[in-house]
C-alpha positions in Angstrom: 0.0 0.0 0.0 1.4 3.4 -0.9 2.0 6.1 1.7 -0.6 8.3 -0.1 -3.1 5.5 0.1 -2.4 5.0 3.9 -3.0 8.6 4.8 -6.0 9.7 2.7 -8.1 6.7 1.9 -10.1 4.1 3.8 -10.7 0.6 2.3 -14.4 -0.3 3.0 -15.6 -3.8 2.3 -19.2 -4.7 1.5 -20.2 -8.3 1.6 -23.0 -9.7 -0.5 -25.5 -10.1 2.3 -25.1 -6.5 3.5 -25.1 -5.3 -0.1 -28.6 -6.7 -0.6 -29.9 -4.2 2.0 -33.0 -4.4 4.2 -36.3 -2.8 3.3 -37.7 -0.5 6.0 -40.9 1.7 5.9 -40.5 2.9 9.5 -37.6 4.3 11.5 -37.9 4.7 15.3 -35.4 7.1 16.8 -34.5 7.3 20.5 -31.6 9.1 22.2 -29.7 9.4 25.4 -27.1 12.1 26.3 -24.4 9.9 24.7 -26.0 8.1 21.7 -28.8 8.0 19.2 -30.5 4.7 18.4 -32.3 4.2 15.1 -34.4 1.1 14.7 -35.5 0.2 11.2 -38.8 -1.7 10.9 -40.8 -3.1 8.1 -44.5 -3.0 8.8 -46.7 -5.0 6.4 -50.4 -4.4 6.0 -52.6 -6.9 7.9 -49.7 -8.0 10.0 -50.3 -7.3 13.7 -46.7 -7.7 14.7 -43.4 -6.4 13.2 -39.8 -6.8 14.2 -36.9 -4.4 14.1 -34.9 -5.4 11.0 -31.8 -3.4 11.8 -30.5 -1.1 14.6 -27.9 1.6 14.2 -26.3 3.3 17.2 -24.6 6.7 16.6 -22.8 9.3 18.6 -24.6 12.6 18.7 -21.9 14.0 16.4 -22.4 11.3 13.9 -26.2 11.6 14.1 -25.9 15.3 13.2 -23.5 14.5 10.3 -26.1 11.9 9.1 -28.9 14.5 9.1 -26.8 16.9 7.1 -25.8 14.1 4.6 -29.4 13.0 4.2 -30.6 16.5 3.7 -28.0 17.2 1.0 -28.8 13.9 -0.8 -32.6 14.6 -0.7 -31.9 18.1 -2.1 -29.8 16.6 -5.0 -32.4 13.9 -5.7 -35.2 16.6 -5.8 -33.1 18.7 -8.2 -32.8 15.8 -10.5 -36.2 14.1 -10.1 -38.6 16.7 -8.7 -40.0 17.3 -5.3 -40.6 14.2 -3.1 -44.3 14.3 -2.1 -44.7 13.7 1.7 -48.0 11.8 2.1 -49.9 11.8 5.3 -49.8 8.4 7.1 -52.1 7.4 9.9 -50.3 7.3 13.3 -48.9 3.9 14.2 -49.4 3.0 17.9 -46.0 2.2 19.3 -45.2 1.2 22.8 -41.6 2.5 22.8 -42.1 5.5 25.1 -41.1 8.9 23.6 -39.6 8.3 20.1 -39.3 10.0 16.8 -40.5 8.5 13.6 -39.3 8.8 10.1 
């Protein structure tokens, strides 16, 4: 590995299982003073029970960077494809205490 490569680049691997991704139509966000927890859930119509498909734990600093990165990418998407329409969804009763939804 060259010295240039060692200082400025990170080698990130993506295995086949992770590359397939996980579909989510609900994100539940909780936080403490030291971390943000984002649970990704897939809720299917007619199914009374759903499971968390993936959980991501972030520091507050990384959560803020993620918000900025998502906002920038949504802006780029809308510049290319038009405004994303935000449809009203009926509230989903969740028993997780105080949490944000996305």
